[in-house]
N, C-alpha and C positions, 0 to 999 in steps of 0.2 A: 348559366345556372344549372343546378343539379338537384335531383330528387333525394330527399333524406327522410327516413323515419327515425324520430328521436323519441325515446320514452322510457318508462319503467313499467314492469308488469310482474305477475306472480312468479315468474322464473328468476327475476333479477332483484326484486326488492321485497322486504317483509311488509306486511299489512300496515304497520306503523308508518312506513315511508310512503307507501302508495296513498294512504289517507291524506298526506300532506300536500299532494299535488293533484288532487281531484278538482275538476272544473264543474261548477254547478250551472244548470240550465240556462237562465237568462244571461249569465255572465260570460258565456262562451263567445258570443258575437263581439262584445267589448274587448275581450282578451285577444281574439284573433286580429281585430283592427289595431290594437295596441302593438302587437308583434310586428305586423306588416308595416305600420307607420313609423316605428321607432328602431327597427333592426334591419339588417341587410337580408330580408326575407321577402321574396316576391309573391309567393302564394302560401296559404296555410289552411289546414283543417285539423280539428282536434277530435280524437276518439277518447272519451273519458268514462270509464266504467269502474266497478268495484275492484276489478282485477288488473286494470291497465289505464295508463294515461299515455296516449301516443299523439305526437305532433307529426303530421305529414306535411313536408314543406319543400319549397323550391328555393334553394339558397346555395351560395358558394361557401358560406361560413356557418357550419353546423354548431360550432362552439358558441356563436352569438345566440343561437336559438336555445341552447342548453342554459346559457347564462340567463336569458329571458325567463325560461321556465322556473329556474330557481328564484330569481328576483321577484317574479310575479307572485310567488307563494311565500315570499319573505324568508327564503332559505339561502344559505350560502351555497355557491356552486360547489365548493369543496365538500360539503356534507352530502350533496345529492349525487355528485359525480360517480361514486362507486357503484351506483345502482342503475345508471343511465346507459342505454345503448343508442348508438347513432349508426344506422344502417344506410350506406350509400346506394344509389340507384338500383342495381340488380337485387341486392339484399332487401331493400325497401319494398320492391315490387313483390318478391317472393314472400316476404313477411305479411304484406297486406293480403295476398291471396290466401295464405294459411290462416290468418286470423279470421277473415270474413267467411271462410269455409268451415270454421269451427274446429280446425286442427290444432290451434294454439290456445285452447281454452283449458281451464282447470278440469272441466268435464268435456272430453273430446266429443264434438258433434253438437254441442248446445247451439240452438238456433238464434238466440237473442242478439248475438253480436252482429249479425248481418243487418238487422234493423237499426242497431246502434251506429253502424257505418253509414247507412242511408241517412239517418238523422244528422250525423256529422257533416255530410255533404250538403244537406239542406241548410244547415246553420252557416256553413262556410259561404254558400251562395248568397244568403241573406246579408252576411257581413261584407260581401264583396271581396273575399280573399281566395276564392276558388278560380284559378285561371286555367289555361289550356292544358298544362302538364298534369295538374291534379285531377282535372275533369276526365282526362284520358285514362289516368291511373284508376280512378274509381269506377268508371264505366267498365273497364276491363276486369276489375276486381269483382264487380257484381256478376258479370258474365261467368267468370271462373267459379265463383261460389255456387251459382245456379247449376253449372255443369257437374260440380262435385256432388251436390245434393241429388241431382237427377240420375247420375250414372254410378253412384256408390250407395251403400246402405248406411252411410254415416248418420242420416236422420231417421232411420227406421224405428227407433224406439224413443220414448220420451226422455230427453236428457237435459238436465239443468242441475244446478246445485240444489235447487228446491226439490226437484223430482228425486234426486239421489237421497236427500234427507228423508223424504216420505218413504221411499223403498227401504231404507235402513230401519226406520221406525217400525215398518210392517214386519221386518224380520225379527226385531227384538220383542215386540209386544204382540200378544195374541189378537188384540183388537185395538187399533189406533183410535177408533171412535170413542172408546171408553177412557182415554187418557186425557189429562189436562196438559195443555201445551202453552208455553210462553215463547212468543216470537220476538226476537230482538234484531233490529236492523232497520234499514231504510231503503227506499227506492224500489226498483222493479223486482229484484230478487225477493224481498220480503213480501211483496204483493203476491208473487207466485206461490 
C-alpha cells in the first residue's frame, strides 16, 4: 500500500467547489467507514475545513478514492477532477507538514488547522480507519508542527481570517466599536 493525500483546497478550487465536498461533524465517521469498507483503501482520515477537504489514505488506487469523494457528495468525478490533487508518499508527507504548521493556509501561520488535524485523527481512530501508516504520519506531523511553532516566529502574532478582518476594519474605521457589523458564515471562523 501507499500513502496519498487527495483533496481540494483554496489553491486548487473556488469556494463554490470546496463547499460541495465539505464533510460535517458526525457524518465523518460514517464516511470514513464507507470509504474503507467499499473501496480499496486500507486506512483513511479526513481533514475538512472551510478552505480544504483532504483525504489522507493508504491505498494503491488513488483514483478509487477520488471516485468515492465525488460519489459521496453526489458529484461526477469528471466535474471534480480538475480541482483535485493526489499527492503520493513524499508529497503527501510534505503537504501534511506544511498544512499542520500553518504554511499552507490562506493566512500563513493561522493556528486553527493543527487542532483540526488532531480532531481528524481522533475521528479516524473512533471510526477504526486509522492504522499504523497514518498514525505514524500524524504523530510525525504534530511533532513537526510543534517544532515549526517553537523555532520560528510563525505564530508570533494573532493570525486568522477573523483576526485579519478585524485588523482591516480597524484600519478603515476610526472606531470599530461604533460600527454596526453583520457576520455571515458558519462554524469556527464565524465564532472567532
